[in-house]
DONUMAR-884866 format. One record per atom (N, C-alpha, C): residue number from 1; residue in one letter; chain; atom name; x, y, z. Coordinates in steps of 0.02 Angstrom, whole numbers, plus 50000, padded with zeros to 5 digits. Layout:
BEGIN
+-----+------+-------+------+-------+-------+-------+
|  nr | rest | kette | atom |    xx |    yy |    zz |
+-----+------+-------+------+-------+-------+-------+
| NUM |    A |     A |   CA |     X |     Y |     Z |
...
+-----+------+-------+------+-------+-------+-------+
END
This chain:
BEGIN
+-----+------+-------+------+-------+-------+-------+
|  nr | rest | kette | atom |    xx |    yy |    zz |
+-----+------+-------+------+-------+-------+-------+
|   1 |    M |     A |    N | 56717 | 60407 | 48014 |
|   1 |    M |     A |   CA | 56715 | 60360 | 48069 |
|   1 |    M |     A |    C | 56771 | 60310 | 48064 |
|   2 |    F |     A |    N | 56788 | 60279 | 48119 |
|   2 |    F |     A |   CA | 56841 | 60229 | 48121 |
|   2 |    F |     A |    C | 56820 | 60166 | 48084 |
|   3 |    T |     A |    N | 56865 | 60140 | 48045 |
|   3 |    T |     A |   CA | 56852 | 60076 | 48012 |
|   3 |    T |     A |    C | 56907 | 60026 | 48026 |
|   4 |    R |     A |    N | 56965 | 60050 | 48048 |
|   4 |    R |     A |   CA | 57022 | 60005 | 48063 |
|   4 |    R |     A |    C | 57039 | 60011 | 48137 |
|   5 |    I |     A |    N | 57024 | 59958 | 48174 |
|   5 |    I |     A |   CA | 57033 | 59958 | 48246 |
|   5 |    I |     A |    C | 57085 | 59906 | 48266 |
|   6 |    L |     A |    N | 57131 | 59926 | 48308 |
|   6 |    L |     A |   CA | 57181 | 59881 | 48335 |
|   6 |    L |     A |    C | 57170 | 59874 | 48410 |
|   7 |    T |     A |    N | 57163 | 59813 | 48435 |
|   7 |    T |     A |   CA | 57158 | 59801 | 48506 |
|   7 |    T |     A |    C | 57226 | 59774 | 48530 |
|   8 |    V |     A |    N | 57246 | 59796 | 48590 |
|   8 |    V |     A |   CA | 57313 | 59780 | 48615 |
|   8 |    V |     A |    C | 57310 | 59756 | 48687 |
|   9 |    C |     A |    N | 57346 | 59701 | 48699 |
|   9 |    C |     A |   CA | 57358 | 59678 | 48768 |
|   9 |    C |     A |    C | 57430 | 59656 | 48773 |
|  10 |    T |     A |    N | 57446 | 59610 | 48817 |
|  10 |    T |     A |   CA | 57516 | 59590 | 48826 |
|  10 |    T |     A |    C | 57535 | 59533 | 48779 |
|  11 |    G |     A |    N | 57505 | 59474 | 48787 |
|  11 |    G |     A |   CA | 57525 | 59416 | 48749 |
|  11 |    G |     A |    C | 57488 | 59405 | 48684 |
|  12 |    N |     A |    N | 57432 | 59440 | 48674 |
|  12 |    N |     A |   CA | 57390 | 59434 | 48615 |
|  12 |    N |     A |    C | 57361 | 59364 | 48607 |
|  13 |    I |     A |    N | 57344 | 59333 | 48664 |
|  13 |    I |     A |   CA | 57312 | 59267 | 48660 |
|  13 |    I |     A |    C | 57247 | 59263 | 48701 |
|  14 |    C |     A |    N | 57232 | 59315 | 48740 |
|  14 |    C |     A |   CA | 57170 | 59315 | 48781 |
|  14 |    C |     A |    C | 57128 | 59377 | 48766 |
|  15 |    R |     A |    N | 57147 | 59432 | 48799 |
|  15 |    R |     A |   CA | 57105 | 59492 | 48799 |
|  15 |    R |     A |    C | 57099 | 59526 | 48731 |
|  16 |    S |     A |    N | 57155 | 59541 | 48698 |
|  16 |    S |     A |   CA | 57149 | 59580 | 48636 |
|  16 |    S |     A |    C | 57116 | 59540 | 48580 |
|  17 |    P |     A |    N | 57129 | 59474 | 48572 |
|  17 |    P |     A |   CA | 57090 | 59440 | 48520 |
|  17 |    P |     A |    C | 57016 | 59435 | 48538 |
|  18 |    A |     A |    N | 57000 | 59427 | 48602 |
|  18 |    A |     A |   CA | 56930 | 59426 | 48622 |
|  18 |    A |     A |    C | 56897 | 59493 | 48604 |
|  19 |    A |     A |    N | 56930 | 59547 | 48621 |
|  19 |    A |     A |   CA | 56903 | 59613 | 48604 |
|  19 |    A |     A |    C | 56898 | 59623 | 48529 |
|  20 |    Q |     A |    N | 56949 | 59602 | 48492 |
|  20 |    Q |     A |   CA | 56949 | 59608 | 48419 |
|  20 |    Q |     A |    C | 56888 | 59573 | 48389 |
|  21 |    F |     A |    N | 56878 | 59510 | 48406 |
|  21 |    F |     A |   CA | 56824 | 59472 | 48376 |
|  21 |    F |     A |    C | 56756 | 59496 | 48400 |
|  22 |    L |     A |    N | 56750 | 59513 | 48464 |
|  22 |    L |     A |   CA | 56686 | 59538 | 48490 |
|  22 |    L |     A |    C | 56669 | 59606 | 48459 |
|  23 |    L |     A |    N | 56717 | 59650 | 48454 |
|  23 |    L |     A |   CA | 56705 | 59716 | 48423 |
|  23 |    L |     A |    C | 56681 | 59707 | 48351 |
|  24 |    R |     A |    N | 56717 | 59666 | 48313 |
|  24 |    R |     A |   CA | 56697 | 59655 | 48243 |
|  24 |    R |     A |    C | 56626 | 59628 | 48239 |
|  25 |    Q |     A |    N | 56611 | 59578 | 48281 |
|  25 |    Q |     A |   CA | 56544 | 59548 | 48280 |
|  25 |    Q |     A |    C | 56490 | 59600 | 48296 |
|  26 |    R |     A |    N | 56501 | 59638 | 48350 |
|  26 |    R |     A |   CA | 56449 | 59685 | 48373 |
|  26 |    R |     A |    C | 56441 | 59744 | 48324 |
|  27 |    I |     A |    N | 56496 | 59770 | 48297 |
|  27 |    I |     A |   CA | 56492 | 59826 | 48251 |
|  27 |    I |     A |    C | 56459 | 59804 | 48185 |
|  28 |    E |     A |    N | 56476 | 59745 | 48162 |
|  28 |    E |     A |   CA | 56445 | 59721 | 48100 |
|  28 |    E |     A |    C | 56371 | 59706 | 48110 |
|  29 |    K |     A |    N | 56352 | 59681 | 48170 |
|  29 |    K |     A |   CA | 56281 | 59671 | 48185 |
|  29 |    K |     A |    C | 56243 | 59737 | 48185 |
|  30 |    A |     A |    N | 56279 | 59791 | 48201 |
|  30 |    A |     A |   CA | 56249 | 59858 | 48202 |
|  30 |    A |     A |    C | 56246 | 59887 | 48131 |
|  31 |    G |     A |    N | 56269 | 59848 | 48081 |
|  31 |    G |     A |   CA | 56263 | 59870 | 48012 |
|  31 |    G |     A |    C | 56321 | 59907 | 47983 |
|  32 |    R |     A |    N | 56378 | 59904 | 48014 |
|  32 |    R |     A |   CA | 56437 | 59941 | 47990 |
|  32 |    R |     A |    C | 56495 | 59894 | 47980 |
|  33 |    R |     A |    N | 56532 | 59903 | 47926 |
|  33 |    R |     A |   CA | 56591 | 59862 | 47914 |
|  33 |    R |     A |    C | 56651 | 59891 | 47952 |
|  34 |    V |     A |    N | 56691 | 59846 | 47979 |
|  34 |    V |     A |   CA | 56750 | 59867 | 48016 |
|  34 |    V |     A |    C | 56805 | 59815 | 48006 |
|  35 |    E |     A |    N | 56866 | 59839 | 48005 |
|  35 |    E |     A |   CA | 56922 | 59793 | 48004 |
|  35 |    E |     A |    C | 56954 | 59797 | 48072 |
|  36 |    A |     A |    N | 56957 | 59741 | 48107 |
|  36 |    A |     A |   CA | 56986 | 59739 | 48175 |
|  36 |    A |     A |    C | 57043 | 59690 | 48175 |
|  37 |    R |     A |    N | 57097 | 59711 | 48207 |
|  37 |    R |     A |   CA | 57156 | 59669 | 48216 |
|  37 |    R |     A |    C | 57177 | 59674 | 48289 |
|  38 |    S |     A |    N | 57223 | 59632 | 48309 |
|  38 |    S |     A |   CA | 57249 | 59636 | 48377 |
|  38 |    S |     A |    C | 57324 | 59622 | 48378 |
|  39 |    A |     A |    N | 57356 | 59643 | 48432 |
|  39 |    A |     A |   CA | 57428 | 59633 | 48440 |
|  39 |    A |     A |    C | 57444 | 59635 | 48514 |
|  40 |    G |     A |    N | 57505 | 59612 | 48530 |
|  40 |    G |     A |   CA | 57527 | 59612 | 48599 |
|  40 |    G |     A |    C | 57592 | 59649 | 48608 |
|  41 |    T |     A |    N | 57600 | 59681 | 48665 |
|  41 |    T |     A |   CA | 57662 | 59716 | 48680 |
|  41 |    T |     A |    C | 57719 | 59667 | 48693 |
|  42 |    G |     A |    N | 57702 | 59607 | 48713 |
|  42 |    G |     A |   CA | 57751 | 59553 | 48722 |
|  42 |    G |     A |    C | 57720 | 59488 | 48696 |
|  43 |    A |     A |    N | 57698 | 59491 | 48633 |
|  43 |    A |     A |   CA | 57658 | 59437 | 48604 |
|  43 |    A |     A |    C | 57693 | 59369 | 48604 |
|  44 |    L |     A |    N | 57653 | 59318 | 48614 |
|  44 |    L |     A |   CA | 57674 | 59249 | 48606 |
|  44 |    L |     A |    C | 57664 | 59233 | 48532 |
|  45 |    V |     A |    N | 57707 | 59260 | 48491 |
|  45 |    V |     A |   CA | 57699 | 59261 | 48418 |
|  45 |    V |     A |    C | 57682 | 59192 | 48390 |
|  46 |    N |     A |    N | 57631 | 59192 | 48349 |
|  46 |    N |     A |   CA | 57604 | 59133 | 48314 |
|  46 |    N |     A |    C | 57567 | 59083 | 48359 |
|  47 |    H |     A |    N | 57560 | 59098 | 48423 |
|  47 |    H |     A |   CA | 57521 | 59054 | 48466 |
|  47 |    H |     A |    C | 57446 | 59065 | 48453 |
|  48 |    P |     A |    N | 57406 | 59012 | 48459 |
|  48 |    P |     A |   CA | 57334 | 59021 | 48453 |
|  48 |    P |     A |    C | 57306 | 59055 | 48515 |
|  49 |    A |     A |    N | 57243 | 59072 | 48511 |
|  49 |    A |     A |   CA | 57209 | 59101 | 48570 |
|  49 |    A |     A |    C | 57211 | 59051 | 48627 |
|  50 |    E |     A |    N | 57213 | 59076 | 48687 |
|  50 |    E |     A |   CA | 57214 | 59034 | 48747 |
|  50 |    E |     A |    C | 57150 | 58992 | 48749 |
|  51 |    E |     A |    N | 57156 | 58930 | 48771 |
|  51 |    E |     A |   CA | 57100 | 58883 | 48768 |
|  51 |    E |     A |    C | 57037 | 58907 | 48804 |
|  52 |    A |     A |    N | 57044 | 58933 | 48864 |
|  52 |    A |     A |   CA | 56985 | 58955 | 48901 |
|  52 |    A |     A |    C | 56949 | 59012 | 48865 |
|  53 |    T |     A |    N | 56988 | 59060 | 48840 |
|  53 |    T |     A |   CA | 56958 | 59116 | 48803 |
|  53 |    T |     A |    C | 56924 | 59090 | 48740 |
|  54 |    S |     A |    N | 56957 | 59046 | 48704 |
|  54 |    S |     A |   CA | 56930 | 59019 | 48643 |
|  54 |    S |     A |    C | 56864 | 58981 | 48656 |
|  55 |    A |     A |    N | 56864 | 58941 | 48708 |
|  55 |    A |     A |   CA | 56803 | 58903 | 48725 |
|  55 |    A |     A |    C | 56746 | 58949 | 48746 |
|  56 |    M |     A |    N | 56761 | 59000 | 48785 |
|  56 |    M |     A |   CA | 56708 | 59045 | 48808 |
|  56 |    M |     A |    C | 56680 | 59086 | 48751 |
|  57 |    L |     A |    N | 56722 | 59107 | 48704 |
|  57 |    L |     A |   CA | 56697 | 59143 | 48646 |
|  57 |    L |     A |    C | 56660 | 59096 | 48599 |
|  58 |    G |     A |    N | 56683 | 59034 | 48595 |
|  58 |    G |     A |   CA | 56647 | 58984 | 48555 |
|  58 |    G |     A |    C | 56576 | 58975 | 48579 |
|  59 |    A |     A |    N | 56566 | 58977 | 48645 |
|  59 |    A |     A |   CA | 56499 | 58972 | 48674 |
|  59 |    A |     A |    C | 56457 | 59033 | 48656 |
|  60 |    R |     A |    N | 56489 | 59088 | 48636 |
|  60 |    R |     A |   CA | 56454 | 59149 | 48615 |
|  60 |    R |     A |    C | 56449 | 59152 | 48538 |
|  61 |    G |     A |    N | 56467 | 59098 | 48505 |
|  61 |    G |     A |   CA | 56461 | 59095 | 48432 |
|  61 |    G |     A |    C | 56519 | 59126 | 48394 |
|  62 |    I |     A |    N | 56576 | 59135 | 48428 |
|  62 |    I |     A |   CA | 56634 | 59165 | 48395 |
|  62 |    I |     A |    C | 56691 | 59115 | 48393 |
|  63 |    D |     A |    N | 56716 | 59102 | 48333 |
|  63 |    D |     A |   CA | 56769 | 59053 | 48322 |
|  63 |    D |     A |    C | 56837 | 59088 | 48320 |
|  64 |    L |     A |    N | 56879 | 59074 | 48369 |
|  64 |    L |     A |   CA | 56946 | 59104 | 48372 |
|  64 |    L |     A |    C | 57000 | 59059 | 48342 |
|  65 |    S |     A |    N | 56980 | 59005 | 48308 |
|  65 |    S |     A |   CA | 57030 | 58957 | 48284 |
|  65 |    S |     A |    C | 57079 | 58988 | 48233 |
|  66 |    S |     A |    N | 57059 | 59040 | 48199 |
|  66 |    S |     A |   CA | 57104 | 59071 | 48150 |
|  66 |    S |     A |    C | 57155 | 59119 | 48181 |
|  67 |    H |     A |    N | 57146 | 59135 | 48244 |
|  67 |    H |     A |   CA | 57190 | 59184 | 48277 |
|  67 |    H |     A |    C | 57259 | 59157 | 48289 |
|  68 |    R |     A |    N | 57309 | 59197 | 48273 |
|  68 |    R |     A |   CA | 57379 | 59184 | 48292 |
|  68 |    R |     A |    C | 57407 | 59249 | 48319 |
|  69 |    A |     A |    N | 57441 | 59245 | 48375 |
|  69 |    A |     A |   CA | 57467 | 59305 | 48409 |
|  69 |    A |     A |    C | 57517 | 59343 | 48366 |
|  70 |    S |     A |    N | 57512 | 59409 | 48369 |
|  70 |    S |     A |   CA | 57555 | 59454 | 48331 |
|  70 |    S |     A |    C | 57586 | 59506 | 48378 |
|  71 |    Q |     A |    N | 57647 | 59525 | 48363 |
|  71 |    Q |     A |   CA | 57682 | 59575 | 48402 |
|  71 |    Q |     A |    C | 57659 | 59645 | 48381 |
|  72 |    L |     A |    N | 57652 | 59690 | 48428 |
|  72 |    L |     A |   CA | 57638 | 59760 | 48414 |
|  72 |    L |     A |    C | 57698 | 59790 | 48379 |
|  73 |    T |     A |    N | 57685 | 59826 | 48324 |
|  73 |    T |     A |   CA | 57739 | 59858 | 48286 |
|  73 |    T |     A |    C | 57716 | 59929 | 48267 |
|  74 |    P |     A |    N | 57764 | 59972 | 48249 |
|  74 |    P |     A |   CA | 57745 | 60039 | 48225 |
|  74 |    P |     A |    C | 57701 | 60035 | 48163 |
|  75 |    E |     A |    N | 57711 | 59986 | 48121 |
|  75 |    E |     A |   CA | 57670 | 59979 | 48060 |
|  75 |    E |     A |    C | 57598 | 59965 | 48078 |
|  76 |    R |     A |    N | 57587 | 59921 | 48127 |
|  76 |    R |     A |   CA | 57518 | 59906 | 48148 |
|  76 |    R |     A |    C | 57485 | 59968 | 48178 |
|  77 |    L |     A |    N | 57524 | 60007 | 48215 |
|  77 |    L |     A |   CA | 57496 | 60068 | 48244 |
|  77 |    L |     A |    C | 57478 | 60119 | 48190 |
|  78 |    R |     A |    N | 57519 | 60125 | 48139 |
|  78 |    R |     A |   CA | 57504 | 60171 | 48084 |
|  78 |    R |     A |    C | 57443 | 60149 | 48045 |
|  79 |    W |     A |    N | 57433 | 60083 | 48039 |
|  79 |    W |     A |   CA | 57376 | 60055 | 48004 |
|  79 |    W |     A |    C | 57311 | 60075 | 48039 |
|  80 |    A |     A |    N | 57311 | 60074 | 48105 |
|  80 |    A |     A |   CA | 57250 | 60083 | 48145 |
|  80 |    A |     A |    C | 57226 | 60155 | 48146 |
|  81 |    E |     A |    N | 57161 | 60162 | 48144 |
|  81 |    E |     A |   CA | 57129 | 60228 | 48154 |
|  81 |    E |     A |    C | 57108 | 60237 | 48227 |
|  82 |    L |     A |    N | 57101 | 60181 | 48262 |
|  82 |    L |     A |   CA | 57083 | 60180 | 48333 |
|  82 |    L |     A |    C | 57121 | 60123 | 48365 |
|  83 |    V |     A |    N | 57154 | 60137 | 48421 |
|  83 |    V |     A |   CA | 57191 | 60086 | 48458 |
|  83 |    V |     A |    C | 57159 | 60081 | 48528 |
|  84 |    L |     A |    N | 57136 | 60020 | 48545 |
|  84 |    L |     A |   CA | 57104 | 60009 | 48609 |
|  84 |    L |     A |    C | 57146 | 59960 | 48649 |
|  85 |    V |     A |    N | 57167 | 59982 | 48708 |
|  85 |    V |     A |   CA | 57212 | 59943 | 48751 |
|  85 |    V |     A |    C | 57175 | 59919 | 48813 |
|  86 |    M |     A |    N | 57202 | 59867 | 48843 |
|  86 |    M |     A |   CA | 57169 | 59837 | 48901 |
|  86 |    M |     A |    C | 57188 | 59871 | 48967 |
|  87 |    E |     A |    N | 57251 | 59894 | 48972 |
|  87 |    E |     A |   CA | 57275 | 59925 | 49033 |
|  87 |    E |     A |    C | 57316 | 59987 | 49017 |
|  88 |    K |     A |    N | 57324 | 60030 | 49066 |
|  88 |    K |     A |   CA | 57360 | 60093 | 49056 |
|  88 |    K |     A |    C | 57432 | 60081 | 49033 |
|  89 |    H |     A |    N | 57464 | 60029 | 49058 |
|  89 |    H |     A |   CA | 57534 | 60017 | 49037 |
|  89 |    H |     A |    C | 57538 | 59998 | 48963 |
|  90 |    H |     A |    N | 57484 | 59970 | 48935 |
|  90 |    H |     A |   CA | 57482 | 59957 | 48862 |
|  90 |    H |     A |    C | 57480 | 60023 | 48824 |
|  91 |    R |     A |    N | 57441 | 60071 | 48849 |
|  91 |    R |     A |   CA | 57438 | 60136 | 48817 |
|  91 |    R |     A |    C | 57507 | 60169 | 48819 |
|  92 |    D |     A |    N | 57541 | 60163 | 48875 |
|  92 |    D |     A |   CA | 57609 | 60191 | 48880 |
|  92 |    D |     A |    C | 57655 | 60158 | 48830 |
|  93 |    A |     A |    N | 57650 | 60093 | 48821 |
|  93 |    A |     A |   CA | 57693 | 60057 | 48772 |
|  93 |    A |     A |    C | 57678 | 60080 | 48701 |
|  94 |    V |     A |    N | 57614 | 60090 | 48685 |
|  94 |    V |     A |   CA | 57595 | 60113 | 48619 |
|  94 |    V |     A |    C | 57625 | 60182 | 48605 |
|  95 |    V |     A |    N | 57615 | 60227 | 48652 |
|  95 |    V |     A |   CA | 57638 | 60296 | 48642 |
|  95 |    V |     A |    C | 57715 | 60300 | 48641 |
|  96 |    T |     A |    N | 57748 | 60258 | 48679 |
|  96 |    T |     A |   CA | 57821 | 60255 | 48677 |
|  96 |    T |     A |    C | 57844 | 60231 | 48608 |
|  97 |    M |     A |    N | 57809 | 60181 | 48581 |
|  97 |    M |     A |   CA | 57828 | 60154 | 48516 |
|  97 |    M |     A |    C | 57814 | 60204 | 48460 |
|  98 |    D |     A |    N | 57757 | 60239 | 48465 |
|  98 |    D |     A |   CA | 57738 | 60287 | 48413 |
|  98 |    D |     A |    C | 57701 | 60346 | 48446 |
|  99 |    P |     A |    N | 57737 | 60399 | 48462 |
|  99 |    P |     A |   CA | 57706 | 60456 | 48495 |
|  99 |    P |     A |    C | 57647 | 60486 | 48456 |
| 100 |    T |     A |    N | 57645 | 60476 | 48391 |
| 100 |    T |     A |   CA | 57589 | 60503 | 48352 |
| 100 |    T |     A |    C | 57524 | 60465 | 48364 |
| 101 |    A |     A |    N | 57528 | 60408 | 48397 |
| 101 |    A |     A |   CA | 57468 | 60368 | 48411 |
| 101 |    A |     A |    C | 57431 | 60393 | 48473 |
| 102 |    R |     A |    N | 57458 | 60442 | 48508 |
| 102 |    R |     A |   CA | 57429 | 60466 | 48570 |
| 102 |    R |     A |    C | 57355 | 60485 | 48563 |
| 103 |    G |     A |    N | 57338 | 60521 | 48513 |
| 103 |    G |     A |   CA | 57269 | 60546 | 48505 |
| 103 |    G |     A |    C | 57218 | 60495 | 48482 |
| 104 |    K |     A |    N | 57241 | 60435 | 48463 |
| 104 |    K |     A |   CA | 57195 | 60384 | 48440 |
| 104 |    K |     A |    C | 57197 | 60321 | 48484 |
| 105 |    T |     A |    N | 57231 | 60325 | 48541 |
| 105 |    T |     A |   CA | 57240 | 60268 | 48586 |
| 105 |    T |     A |    C | 57202 | 60279 | 48651 |
| 106 |    F |     A |    N | 57158 | 60232 | 48667 |
| 106 |    F |     A |   CA | 57115 | 60237 | 48726 |
| 106 |    F |     A |    C | 57111 | 60169 | 48761 |
| 107 |    L |     A |    N | 57096 | 60171 | 48825 |
| 107 |    L |     A |   CA | 57078 | 60109 | 48859 |
| 107 |    L |     A |    C | 57014 | 60082 | 48828 |
| 108 |    L |     A |    N | 57010 | 60017 | 48819 |
| 108 |    L |     A |   CA | 56947 | 59987 | 48796 |
| 108 |    L |     A |    C | 56893 | 60007 | 48846 |
| 109 |    G |     A |    N | 56910 | 60007 | 48909 |
| 109 |    G |     A |   CA | 56862 | 60027 | 48962 |
| 109 |    G |     A |    C | 56860 | 60102 | 48975 |
| 110 |    H |     A |    N | 56875 | 60142 | 48924 |
| 110 |    H |     A |   CA | 56875 | 60215 | 48931 |
| 110 |    H |     A |    C | 56808 | 60240 | 48958 |
| 111 |    W |     A |    N | 56753 | 60217 | 48930 |
| 111 |    W |     A |   CA | 56687 | 60242 | 48949 |
| 111 |    W |     A |    C | 56664 | 60212 | 49015 |
| 112 |    T |     A |    N | 56687 | 60152 | 49031 |
| 112 |    T |     A |   CA | 56667 | 60120 | 49093 |
| 112 |    T |     A |    C | 56718 | 60130 | 49149 |
| 113 |    K |     A |    N | 56773 | 60165 | 49132 |
| 113 |    K |     A |   CA | 56826 | 60180 | 49181 |
| 113 |    K |     A |    C | 56856 | 60117 | 49211 |
| 114 |    T |     A |    N | 56866 | 60066 | 49169 |
| 114 |    T |     A |   CA | 56895 | 60003 | 49193 |
| 114 |    T |     A |    C | 56954 | 59981 | 49151 |
| 115 |    E |     A |    N | 57001 | 59948 | 49184 |
| 115 |    E |     A |   CA | 57054 | 59913 | 49150 |
| 115 |    E |     A |    C | 57033 | 59839 | 49149 |
| 116 |    I |     A |    N | 57057 | 59802 | 49100 |
| 116 |    I |     A |   CA | 57040 | 59731 | 49094 |
| 116 |    I |     A |    C | 57100 | 59691 | 49120 |
| 117 |    P |     A |    N | 57093 | 59658 | 49179 |
| 117 |    P |     A |   CA | 57150 | 59621 | 49207 |
| 117 |    P |     A |    C | 57167 | 59560 | 49165 |
| 118 |    D |     A |    N | 57230 | 59542 | 49165 |
| 118 |    D |     A |   CA | 57255 | 59486 | 49125 |
| 118 |    D |     A |    C | 57235 | 59419 | 49156 |
| 119 |    P |     A |    N | 57197 | 59377 | 49120 |
| 119 |    P |     A |   CA | 57178 | 59312 | 49148 |
| 119 |    P |     A |    C | 57228 | 59256 | 49133 |
| 120 |    Y |     A |    N | 57281 | 59271 | 49096 |
| 120 |    Y |     A |   CA | 57328 | 59219 | 49074 |
| 120 |    Y |     A |    C | 57355 | 59179 | 49134 |
| 121 |    L |     A |    N | 57354 | 59113 | 49126 |
| 121 |    L |     A |   CA | 57377 | 59065 | 49177 |
| 121 |    L |     A |    C | 57336 | 59068 | 49241 |
| 122 |    R |     A |    N | 57275 | 59093 | 49235 |
| 122 |    R |     A |   CA | 57229 | 59095 | 49292 |
| 122 |    R |     A |    C | 57171 | 59049 | 49278 |
| 123 |    D |     A |    N | 57126 | 59042 | 49325 |
| 123 |    D |     A |   CA | 57071 | 58995 | 49318 |
| 123 |    D |     A |    C | 57016 | 59021 | 49272 |
| 124 |    D |     A |    N | 56968 | 58978 | 49258 |
| 124 |    D |     A |   CA | 56913 | 58996 | 49213 |
| 124 |    D |     A |    C | 56874 | 59057 | 49238 |
| 125 |    A |     A |    N | 56869 | 59065 | 49304 |
| 125 |    A |     A |   CA | 56833 | 59122 | 49331 |
| 125 |    A |     A |    C | 56867 | 59188 | 49311 |
| 126 |    A |     A |    N | 56933 | 59188 | 49310 |
| 126 |    A |     A |   CA | 56970 | 59249 | 49289 |
| 126 |    A |     A |    C | 56958 | 59264 | 49215 |
| 127 |    H |     A |    N | 56956 | 59211 | 49175 |
| 127 |    H |     A |   CA | 56941 | 59221 | 49103 |
| 127 |    H |     A |    C | 56870 | 59246 | 49093 |
| 128 |    A |     A |    N | 56823 | 59217 | 49129 |
| 128 |    A |     A |   CA | 56753 | 59238 | 49124 |
| 128 |    A |     A |    C | 56746 | 59311 | 49145 |
| 129 |    K |     A |    N | 56779 | 59330 | 49199 |
| 129 |    K |     A |   CA | 56776 | 59400 | 49223 |
| 129 |    K |     A |    C | 56805 | 59447 | 49171 |
| 130 |    A |     A |    N | 56862 | 59429 | 49141 |
| 130 |    A |     A |   CA | 56893 | 59471 | 49090 |
| 130 |    A |     A |    C | 56846 | 59479 | 49030 |
| 131 |    L |     A |    N | 56815 | 59423 | 49009 |
| 131 |    L |     A |   CA | 56768 | 59428 | 48952 |
| 131 |    L |     A |    C | 56707 | 59470 | 48968 |
| 132 |    D |     A |    N | 56681 | 59464 | 49029 |
| 132 |    D |     A |   CA | 56625 | 59506 | 49050 |
| 132 |    D |     A |    C | 56644 | 59580 | 49047 |
| 133 |    L |     A |    N | 56704 | 59596 | 49072 |
| 133 |    L |     A |   CA | 56727 | 59666 | 49071 |
| 133 |    L |     A |    C | 56737 | 59690 | 48999 |
| 134 |    I |     A |    N | 56764 | 59647 | 48956 |
| 134 |    I |     A |   CA | 56773 | 59665 | 48886 |
| 134 |    I |     A |    C | 56706 | 59679 | 48853 |
| 135 |    E |     A |    N | 56658 | 59634 | 48864 |
| 135 |    E |     A |   CA | 56592 | 59645 | 48833 |
| 135 |    E |     A |    C | 56560 | 59710 | 48858 |
| 136 |    E |     A |    N | 56566 | 59723 | 48922 |
| 136 |    E |     A |   CA | 56538 | 59784 | 48951 |
| 136 |    E |     A |    C | 56573 | 59846 | 48921 |
| 137 |    A |     A |    N | 56638 | 59842 | 48914 |
| 137 |    A |     A |   CA | 56677 | 59899 | 48888 |
| 137 |    A |     A |    C | 56665 | 59911 | 48814 |
| 138 |    I |     A |    N | 56648 | 59859 | 48777 |
| 138 |    I |     A |   CA | 56638 | 59864 | 48705 |
| 138 |    I |     A |    C | 56574 | 59903 | 48687 |
| 139 |    E |     A |    N | 56523 | 59894 | 48726 |
| 139 |    E |     A |   CA | 56457 | 59922 | 48707 |
| 139 |    E |     A |    C | 56459 | 59997 | 48692 |
| 140 |    P |     A |    N | 56490 | 60039 | 48734 |
| 140 |    P |     A |   CA | 56492 | 60110 | 48717 |
| 140 |    P |     A |    C | 56531 | 60124 | 48652 |
| 141 |    W |     A |    N | 56583 | 60084 | 48638 |
| 141 |    W |     A |   CA | 56620 | 60094 | 48575 |
| 141 |    W |     A |    C | 56576 | 60075 | 48516 |
| 142 |    V |     A |    N | 56537 | 60022 | 48522 |
| 142 |    V |     A |   CA | 56492 | 60001 | 48467 |
| 142 |    V |     A |    C | 56443 | 60058 | 48454 |
| 143 |    S |     A |    N | 56415 | 60087 | 48506 |
| 143 |    S |     A |   CA | 56368 | 60143 | 48497 |
| 143 |    S |     A |    C | 56401 | 60202 | 48463 |
| 144 |    K |     A |    N | 56463 | 60217 | 48482 |
| 144 |    K |     A |   CA | 56499 | 60273 | 48452 |
| 144 |    K |     A |    C | 56517 | 60260 | 48379 |
| 145 |    L |     A |    N | 56531 | 60198 | 48362 |
| 145 |    L |     A |   CA | 56556 | 60181 | 48295 |
| 145 |    L |     A |    C | 56502 | 60163 | 48245 |
| 146 |    R |     A |    N | 56439 | 60165 | 48266 |
| 146 |    R |     A |   CA | 56384 | 60148 | 48220 |
| 146 |    R |     A |    C | 56381 | 60193 | 48162 |
+-----+------+-------+------+-------+-------+-------+
END
């Protein structure tokens, strides 16, 4: 089973850290250890998580204060056993960077047939919608990874 999961979005300050921390929390609650990391195709390197995302996850008992944005690299892709992306163009960027990642890279919303739209620089409603979609998309992965 997968134990090293990489979540990928664009800036690595909203969607992918939210997915990273939520996946880790849910999989560990299901009784399985997992190492989850995140990265961005155009990361705002060393920036903390976006305030709205951080606050909304804080309300769910998840502290994002330790997060700092990281750039997607071939090394990070080789580390991962499963790569979960927010949108199809992220999958394209992953496969362009490392064609061998094709068979382990999926949309986070693979099972729900959804892409997670970028809430960056949008209102709280956009952040809440993105988090709702992330939580919905995570559940089938948690079931698969138990």
